[in-house]
C-alpha positions in Angstrom: 167.1 132.0 53.4 169.7 131.4 50.7 171.3 134.4 49.1 170.2 133.3 45.6 166.6 133.0 46.9 166.7 136.4 48.6 168.1 138.0 45.5 165.4 136.5 43.4 162.7 137.9 45.6 163.9 141.4 44.8 165.1 141.0 41.2 161.9 139.4 39.8 159.6 142.2 41.0 162.1 144.8 39.8 162.1 143.2 36.4 158.3 143.5 36.3 158.6 147.2 36.9 161.2 147.6 34.1 159.1 145.5 31.7 156.2 148.0 32.2 158.3 150.9 31.0 158.7 151.5 27.2 162.1 150.4 26.1 163.4 153.7 24.9 163.0 155.1 28.5 165.1 152.5 30.1 168.7 153.3 31.2 171.8 151.1 31.7 172.2 149.6 35.1 175.4 150.4 37.0 175.4 147.7 39.7 175.9 144.0 39.4 173.5 141.5 41.0 176.2 140.8 43.6 176.7 144.5 44.4 172.9 145.0 44.7 172.6 142.0 47.0 175.4 143.2 49.2 173.6 146.6 49.6 170.3 144.9 50.2 171.8 142.8 53.1 173.0 145.9 54.9 169.5 147.2 55.2 170.9 150.7 55.3 168.2 151.9 52.8 165.5 151.9 55.6 164.5 154.8 57.7 162.2 154.1 60.7 158.8 155.7 61.0 160.1 157.5 64.1 163.0 159.0 62.2 160.7 160.2 59.4 158.1 161.5 61.8 160.8 163.5 63.7 162.0 165.1 60.3 158.4 165.9 59.5 157.7 167.6 62.8 161.0 169.5 62.6 160.1 170.6 59.0 163.4 169.3 57.9 164.0 170.9 54.4 166.2 167.9 53.3 163.2 165.5 53.5 161.2 164.5 50.4 158.6 161.8 50.8 157.8 160.0 47.5 154.6 157.9 47.4 155.2 155.1 44.9 151.6 153.8 45.0 149.1 154.5 42.3 147.7 158.0 41.7 144.3 156.8 43.0 145.8 155.5 46.2 147.8 158.6 46.7 144.8 160.9 46.2 142.9 159.1 48.9 145.5 159.7 51.5 149.2 160.4 51.8 151.9 161.6 54.2 152.4 165.4 54.7 154.3 167.0 51.9 154.6 163.8 49.8 154.7 163.7 46.0 153.4 160.9 43.9 155.7 158.9 41.5 154.1 155.6 40.8 156.5 152.7 40.7 155.8 152.0 37.0 156.9 155.6 36.2 160.3 155.5 38.0 162.2 155.4 34.8 160.4 158.4 33.2 162.7 161.3 32.3 160.4 163.8 33.9 161.4 162.4 37.4 165.1 162.1 36.8 165.9 165.5 38.4 164.0 164.4 41.6 165.5 160.9 41.9 169.1 161.8 40.8 170.2 164.7 42.9 172.3 165.5 46.1 170.0 168.0 47.8 167.0 166.2 49.2 166.8 162.9 51.1 164.2 161.0 49.1 162.1 158.5 51.1 160.0 156.1 49.1 157.0 154.6 50.7 154.0 152.3 49.8 151.5 150.4 51.8 154.2 147.9 53.0 157.9 147.9 52.3 158.0 145.8 49.2 157.1 148.2 46.4 159.0 151.0 48.0 162.0 148.8 48.3 161.8 147.8 44.6 161.8 151.6 43.8 165.0 151.9 45.8 166.6 149.0 44.0 165.8 150.5 40.6 167.3 153.8 41.5 170.3 152.2 43.1 171.1 150.2 40.0 170.9 153.4 38.1 173.6 154.8 40.3 171.5 157.2 42.3 172.3 157.7 46.0 169.9 159.9 47.9 167.0 157.4 48.1 165.7 155.6 51.1 162.7 153.5 52.1 160.2 154.0 54.9 160.5 150.9 56.9 157.2 149.0 57.1 155.4 151.5 54.9 152.0 153.0 55.7 150.9 149.9 57.5 153.6 150.1 60.1 153.2 154.0 60.2 149.5 153.6 61.2 150.3 151.1 63.9 153.2 153.2 65.2 151.3 156.5 65.5 147.6 155.6 65.6 147.6 152.3 67.6 150.5 153.0 70.0 150.6 150.4 72.6 151.8 151.4 76.1 154.8 149.4 77.2 154.6 147.0 80.1 155.7 148.5 83.5 158.9 146.3 83.4 160.0 147.9 80.0 163.1 149.9 79.6 163.3 153.7 79.6 164.0 153.6 76.0 160.7 151.8 75.2 158.9 154.4 77.3 160.7 157.2 75.5 159.6 155.7 72.2 156.0 155.4 73.4 155.9 159.0 74.6 157.3 160.2 71.3 154.9 158.2 69.3 151.9 159.4 71.2 152.9 163.0 71.0 153.9 162.7 67.3 150.6 161.1 66.5 148.7 164.0 68.0 151.0 166.5 66.3 150.6 164.9 63.1 146.8 164.8 63.4 146.2 161.1 63.9 149.2 159.6 62.2 150.1 162.4 59.9 148.0 161.2 56.9 146.4 163.8 54.6 143.7 163.4 52.0 143.6 165.0 48.5 141.2 167.6 49.7 143.5 168.6 52.5 146.6 169.0 50.5 146.7 169.3 46.7 150.3 167.9 46.3 151.2 166.1 43.1 154.4 165.0 41.3 153.7 167.8 38.8 154.6 170.3 41.5 158.2 169.2 41.5 160.7 170.7 44.0 163.5 172.7 42.5 166.5 170.4 42.6 170.0 170.3 41.1 171.0 167.1 39.4 173.8 165.2 41.1 177.2 166.1 39.9 176.4 169.7 39.4 176.9 170.9 43.0 177.0 174.6 43.7 177.8 176.1 47.1 174.6 177.7 48.5 174.8 181.3 49.4 173.9 182.0 53.0 171.8 179.6 55.1 173.0 177.3 57.8 
């Protein structure tokens, strides 16, 4: 696929998100199209479901899952501990302290990767750094942890290790780690206490 075509596939949907936000809530972008395309091509914004599941199981305090689907979809089911910031609300001032900080590793997710990747693109163009994308989204998550396929007998040890992890993670996360609104009343209004980027303070104690 030509670079111009690839860039268009990302820029056009992003423009639709920006267009849905009132003009006085938009902010100046800090990356050029070429800079953004270069970052897109590295694919370093993606975290695998296995990496995210491992962080959930270890109760990693640096992880913050952000569901960028609609509120209705979020309330039906979500990943453990996730908060909801719909993609069309990304430029709202009320979420800037969550999206622009250097304490948490934000991981955007949606049903697939497209909308979450658009969310990452918007935040990257705003100059934010601690944001990532769950590779494959919830669709891949379900396949990985609820429909895990046993490798062929000729598969490598690595494939068997991945299979064993996904089977055990699926059980530990209660069938894929999806919770409903009745199981966990988590919302974007219950925002974690974060320090804006650029205002670092050395934490007292801890490890």
